[in-house]
C-alpha positions in Angstrom: -37.8 -17.1 -28.2 -40.3 -14.3 -27.6 -39.3 -10.8 -26.4 -40.3 -11.5 -22.8 -38.3 -14.8 -22.7 -35.4 -12.9 -24.0 -35.6 -10.4 -21.1 -35.9 -13.1 -18.7 -32.8 -14.8 -20.1 -30.8 -11.5 -19.9 -31.8 -11.0 -16.3 -30.8 -14.5 -15.3 -27.6 -14.3 -17.0 -26.8 -10.9 -15.4 -27.8 -12.4 -11.9 -25.6 -15.5 -12.5 -22.7 -13.2 -13.5 -23.0 -11.1 -10.4 -23.1 -14.1 -8.2 -20.0 -15.4 -9.6 -18.3 -12.0 -9.3 -19.5 -11.8 -5.8 -18.2 -15.3 -4.8 -14.9 -14.7 -6.5 -14.3 -11.4 -4.6 -15.5 -13.0 -1.4 -13.2 -15.7 -1.7 -10.3 -13.5 -2.8 -10.8 -11.2 0.4 -10.8 -14.2 2.6 -7.6 -15.5 0.8 -5.5 -12.3 1.2 -6.8 -11.6 4.8 -5.0 -14.8 6.3 -2.4 -15.2 8.8 1.0 -14.3 7.6 4.6 -14.5 9.1 6.6 -11.3 8.5 10.4 -11.8 8.8 12.5 -10.8 11.7 13.3 -7.2 11.9 15.5 -4.9 13.8 14.0 -2.8 16.7 13.9 0.3 14.7 11.2 -1.3 12.3 9.6 -4.0 14.5 5.8 -3.6 15.1 5.0 -3.5 18.9 3.7 -6.4 20.7 0.0 -6.7 20.6 -0.3 -6.5 16.8 -0.4 -9.3 14.3 0.2 -9.5 10.6 -2.7 -10.5 8.7 -2.1 -9.4 5.1 1.0 -9.1 2.8 1.1 -7.7 -0.7 4.1 -7.4 -3.1 4.4 -4.0 -4.6 5.3 -2.8 -8.0 5.5 1.0 -8.1 7.7 4.1 -8.4 9.1 6.9 -6.2 9.1 10.4 -7.8 11.9 12.9 -7.6 12.2 16.6 -8.7 15.4 18.4 -9.3 15.8 21.5 -6.9 18.5 24.1 -6.5 20.9 23.5 -3.6 22.2 26.1 -1.0 25.6 26.0 -2.7 24.3 26.9 -6.1 24.2 23.5 -7.7 21.1 21.0 -8.1 20.1 17.9 -6.5 17.4 15.2 -6.8 14.8 15.4 -4.0 12.0 13.0 -3.2 9.1 15.4 -3.5 6.2 12.8 -3.9 5.3 9.7 -2.0 5.7 6.3 -3.6 2.6 5.1 -5.7 2.3 1.2 -6.3 0.0 -1.7 -6.9 0.1 -4.5 -4.6 -0.5 -8.2 -5.6 -0.9 -11.5 -3.9 -0.9 -15.2 -5.2 -4.5 -16.4 -5.6 -4.8 -20.0 -7.0 -1.5 -19.7 -8.8 -2.4 -16.3 -10.2 -1.2 -12.8 -9.2 -4.4 -10.6 -8.4 -4.3 -6.9 -7.4 -5.2 -6.5 -3.7 -4.3 -2.9 -2.9 -3.5 0.4 -4.5 -1.0 2.7 -2.7 -0.9 6.4 -3.2 -1.0 9.8 -1.4 -4.4 11.3 -0.3 -5.7 13.5 2.6 -6.6 11.7 5.8 -10.3 12.1 6.0 -10.9 10.0 9.0 -7.8 10.8 11.4 -7.3 8.9 14.6 -5.7 9.9 17.9 -2.2 9.5 16.3 -2.7 11.9 13.4 -1.3 15.3 13.6 -3.8 18.1 13.7 -4.6 19.8 11.6 -4.5 17.1 9.0 -1.9 17.8 6.3 -3.5 18.9 3.0 -0.5 17.8 1.2 -1.6 14.2 1.7 -0.4 11.0 3.6 0.6 7.6 2.5 -2.5 5.7 1.8 -3.5 2.1 1.0 -6.9 1.1 -0.4 -8.3 -2.3 -0.7 -9.2 -3.2 -4.4 -11.9 -5.3 -3.1 -14.1 -3.2 -0.7 -12.4 0.3 -0.9 -11.5 0.3 2.8 -8.4 2.4 3.6 -5.5 3.1 5.9 -3.5 6.2 6.2 0.0 6.0 7.9 3.1 7.8 8.6 6.7 6.4 9.2 7.6 5.8 12.8 10.9 3.9 12.0 13.3 3.1 9.1 16.4 1.4 8.4 18.7 1.6 5.2 18.5 -1.1 2.7 21.2 -3.5 2.9 21.5 -3.5 6.6 19.6 -6.4 7.6 18.0 -9.7 6.3 14.4 -8.3 5.9 16.0 -5.3 3.9 18.8 -6.8 2.0 19.2 -4.8 -1.3 21.9 -2.2 -0.8 21.2 1.0 -2.7 17.3 0.7 -2.6 15.0 2.9 -0.8 14.6 2.6 3.0 12.6 -0.2 4.7 10.0 1.4 7.0 7.5 0.8 9.9 4.5 3.0 9.6 1.6 3.7 12.1 -1.8 4.1 11.2 -3.2 7.8 11.6 -6.6 7.0 10.0 -8.8 4.3 8.9 -12.1 4.1 6.8 -14.4 1.4 5.9 -15.6 0.9 2.5 -18.9 2.4 1.2 -20.6 -0.8 1.6 -19.3 -1.6 4.8 -16.0 -3.4 3.7 -13.4 -3.6 6.4 -10.1 -5.3 5.0 -8.0 -2.2 6.0 -10.4 -0.6 8.3 -8.5 -1.8 11.4 -5.0 -1.8 10.3 -2.7 -0.4 13.1 0.9 -0.6 11.3 2.3 -1.3 7.9 5.9 -2.5 7.3 7.8 -2.0 4.0 10.3 -4.7 3.6 12.4 -6.3 0.9 12.7 -3.0 -0.9 14.4 -3.0 -4.3 15.0 0.0 -6.5 13.4 3.4 -5.9 16.5 5.2 -4.8 17.7 8.9 -5.5 18.8 9.1 -9.3 22.7 9.5 -9.7 22.4 11.6 -12.8 23.0 15.2 -13.0 19.8 17.3 -13.3 18.2 20.6 -14.2 15.9 22.5 -11.9 12.4 21.3 -12.5 13.1 18.1 -13.9 11.2 15.1 -12.6 12.0 11.4 -12.8 10.2 8.4 -11.6 12.3 5.5 -10.3 10.8 2.0 -10.2 10.7 -0.1 -7.1 9.3 -3.2 -5.6 8.7 -4.1 -1.9 6.7 -6.2 0.4 4.0 -4.5 2.5 2.8 -6.3 5.7 -0.4 -5.0 7.5 -1.0 -5.6 11.0 -4.1 -5.2 13.3 -4.6 -5.2 17.0 -4.7 -8.5 18.8 -8.3 -9.3 19.9 
């Protein structure tokens, strides 16, 4: 095979690989953005009528705590960082990553966002497929172990969060761009450490949860 034919072969292989990747990610995006049925929840964390769940991801992550002094001269663990997690869904029998969960500054606030925007960051979810984002704040909570959708006593709270900002991906992706609410349900782990601590000490506590994403009914 001469040099020119080798170059053509490389280009053809690269194009075929790109096509396979595009089809895979496209199919995966369609697979995760399907109708889902969240479990019944109490009023405190129920999403208002007019919104429908379209996506659920099972999260594996950690909640950060820092040991701070108390007013009585002792020390106590405080949740000084928002949870960080990776969300997965089942795709043809395989667990694939669909979303990352972290804290970041809301760069596209909506009418529900407090102004000025917190530079300390807000809870953020970003699509692993198209880089679209939603920022949200908690508007309701229940303690773990108090209802069927939040059954594991001693775990971090279950939450209802409302979108305070959305952003499409750089290439027009919109998986999370119209998200209105997020529910954190079925939490397990992540609660405040029970060990004694020294000021300045930090600890990450693992947790799992199910995150349900909603959009407004059309």
